[in-house]
N, C-alpha and C positions, 0 to 999 in steps of 0.2 A: 503492499500499500504506499503511494507517495503521501507522505503526510504535507508536502508543500512548505517545508520551512528552511531547504536548504539554501544557504549565503544570509539567513536571518542571523541575529546576533544575542547572546544570552550572557547574564550574569547568574552563577551560580553560586550561593554563600554555603559553609558548613561542607566544602566540596573535597575534604582531602580524604574521607573515609565513609565506609558505608552509603547511606541512601544517596547523601550528596555527591559522592564520587560515581555512584551508579548513573546517576542524572547526567553528569557532565559526559560522560561517555557515551552514554544514547546519544546525546544532543549532536556530539562531535561526530558519532556514527551517521546521523542524518544530515551532516553538512552545515550543521550550526557552527559560527563562531563563537568561542565561550571565553568568559573571563570567570577565574575561579578563586574564590575566598576561602582563607582558614586562617588557623593561628600556627600552624606547624608547616614552614615553607619546605622542608625536606619531603613531606608528604605528597604536596601540590606539585613538587618537583617529577614525583614517581607518577603521579596522575597525566602530566604534562608528556614525560616520555612515553606512556603508553598510549595516548592520543596521537603523537607524531608517529610512534612504529606504525600505526595503521594510516599512515600519510596523509593525515588529517592535519589541518591548519593549527600550529601552537597556540594553546590558550594563553590568555594574560595571565598571571599568578600576581596574585592580592594578598600578601601577608599582613594581615590583622586581626587583632582580638576585638571580638563585636562587642566587650562590656567598655571599650574606649567611649568615652564620651564624643569624640569625634567620627567615630567609626563609619556612619553613613555619610557623613562629606567625603571623607578619606576613600572609601571603597567608590562611590558613585563616581567621583573625579576619575579616580584611576581606570574605573572599566569605560568610561566615556573617552577617556585620552586613548586608550589601547585598541577600542573597538571600533570607534566612532559614533556608537549610539548602543543603547540597550533597548532592544525590541522584546525580549522576554528576561524575566525576572524571576528566578527560584529562590524563594526565601526558606533556606532547609536549616540555618543555623539555630542550634538551641540544645537546651540540655535538662535533665529531669532528675531530680532525686526526692524521695519522700520526707516529708516534713513531720515533726512532733508538735504536741500542743505548744510547746515553749519556743517554737520556732521564732526567730530574732527579725526584729525589722528589716535587719540588714541583708537577712536569708530572702524574705520577702520581695525585697526590692530588687535584689540580683535576679531573682526567678523572673519577676514581671518585665524588666529591663530586656535580659537575654531572650525570652522568648515571646513577646509583644513589642515592647518600645523600639527596640532597634528596626525589627521587620518593617514597623509603621513609619518611621523616618526615612529608612533607606528607600522603602516605595515612594513615598513624597517627594524625595530628591529626584527620582527618575522618572516620576508621571508628566511634567511638562514636556519633555522631548516626546514621549511616547505620544501626548495629545496631539504635539503637533504635525506628526507624521501621520495620525487616525489610525493608529494600529499600536497593538500592545497586546501582553499575555502575563498576566502573574499568578503563579501557584505558590500557594503557602503549604508547606508539608508541617502538618498542625499534630494533634493527637487525640485519643479517644476521650470520650464525654463521657465516661464511666468511672469516675475516681476510686482507686482503692483505698483512699485515705486522704488526708490533707497533704497538697503536692501544689507547691506553687507554679510550676509549670503547668498543670490542668487547666488552673485559674486563667494562667496567660493565654494557653490555648482557648479556651474558650471566647477571651476576647479577641483573638485572632478572628475567630469564626464570625462573630457578630460585626467586628470591622470591616472585615471582607465582604459580608453581604453588603453593608450598608454602601462601600465603595464601589462596588459592582452596578448599583443602580445611579450612581455619579456618571461613571466612565464610560459606560456602555454606548451611549452616543457618539463616543470617541474612538469607538473601535475597539476598545479595549477591555478584555475579560477578565475576571478574578475569581478563581476558585481555591479550593483547600483540601488537600488529601492526607487524612489522618492515617497513619501507618498502625497497625496492629503490631504483633510480635515479627519483626523482622531483623532477621539476623546482623549485628552490628558489634561494635567494640562494646559499647555499652551492656546489650542485651548479653554477650558471653562473659562479660566480667558478673553481672547482677545476678544470673540466672545458671545454677548448675545443670549440668548435661540432664540429671535425675528429674529437675523440676521440668525443663523444657520437654523432657519426654512424658510426663505425666499431664503437663498441660496439652500439649499436641494431641493426646490422646482422648481426653477429656472434654475439651473446652473449644477447640478449633475444629470446627466441622471439615477441613479438607484435611486434617490431620497433620499438619506440620509447621513449621515456623515458616515465615515468607523469607525470600531475597531480595537484596534492594534492589533487582532488576526488576523484580515484580512490579514495584511503585515507579519505577524509572520508564516501564513502557506506558503508564498511565499519563505520567507526566507529558512524554512526548506527545500523545495523543491530544491533550489538552491545550499544548501550546500551538496546535498546527491549526491549519485553515479548515481541516474537516471537522473541529469543535467549535467553531465560530459561534453556534448559538446555544453552549453551554457557558453559563456565568453565573455567579452567587451560589454556587451549590458547595457541598460537601460530599466528597466522594471516599468511602474508607477503602483500605487495600487492607484487608486482616484476615481472609480465609474463613469469614464467616464468624469471628470472634465475638463481635459485639452482638449485645441482645437485645436491644431496641430496634423498632421498626423503621424508624426516618432518622 
């Protein structure tokens, strides 16, 4: 299927490992010129080498800590300088850890900043040039809506869904779509670190209808479709990639 995105430009945050890495590789395979962002430059260089090994254009590497106050400005300017434009934005950077009832204000602020505020700020930095060319695609990699306990990231991801829906209604007339993709159990550094093989096996058998954890490529495939011309009429949506893990209907 020709997605019609060859020659487009994309910025992918959190692109050094896991889902972000898979998205960057998938977009590059479709002929998209990319800028990739993360904290660890050595891992970004590995992604770049893999892309170039497949005779695809070298991505723009942007080393940046998303928690820095000037991160949105730094990332947007570097991407625009390197690519000339950013037509596709994949907001993937983030992190999650369980809170206790005694979680500090600093912990809450960090979670909300990392998982909502910086994505919102970066998006609004890039919106004017998308609106100027009457075309743009924004995809937010978010999180499930069934909290297992208190977690600042879950609250931030809920804010992302609300903000993205509202934004989609404002920018649709400019040819820009905004969608959110909450992953389920997708194999990543964090998953492998936080969940034992025994837990993953038990959860796969008992809670995930398809019977296994997903791979980053499972989510990257949907992202490629959502940013394509073929998905022009899909916006304001929240589309899980979770093997059926979620238990609510909508």
